[in-house]
C-alpha positions, 0 to 999 in steps of 0.5 A, spaced: 505 471 494 502 474 500 503 481 502 500 485 508 497 492 507 495 497 511 491 503 508 491 510 512 487 516 512 482 517 506 485 510 503 482 506 508 475 509 506 474 505 500 477 498 503 471 494 504 469 498 510 476 496 514 478 501 519 484 505 518 491 501 519 487 495 519 491 489 515 489 486 509 492 480 506 493 481 498 495 475 493 500 478 488 504 474 483 512 473 484 516 479 483 510 484 483 512 491 485 509 496 489 506 499 482 503 492 481 500 492 488 497 499 487 493 497 481 491 491 484 488 495 490 485 500 484 489 506 487 491 511 482 499 513 483 497 520 485 492 517 491 498 514 494 504 519 497 508 515 501 509 507 501 513 504 507 515 497 506 517 493 512 518 499 516 522 503 510 520 509 506 520 506 499 520 512 493 520 507 487 514 504 485 518 499 481 521 496 487 519 488 487 516 486 494 517 480 497 513 474 500 510 476 507 512 484 506 508 489 510 506 495 506 503 501 509 500 506 504 498 513 506 495 519 502 497 526 500 496 530 507 494 537 507 492 542 512 494 548 516 
């Protein structure tokens, strides 16, 4: 199955020169979870603070993704 991934902020920097928010297509086996996607992208669990799948925030990394899902990944953000 294929999912569309968009990485934001610091997560976009190592993404093969892609700009933040630029979509990339990722091939995953059927039944793959958000955690599987993060492993496929070589992202540690702590690197991603927020995962939004098809417009909804997902708190569980063990949730299965569907073919054609649109996933947005955001790192932890600090500031003041």
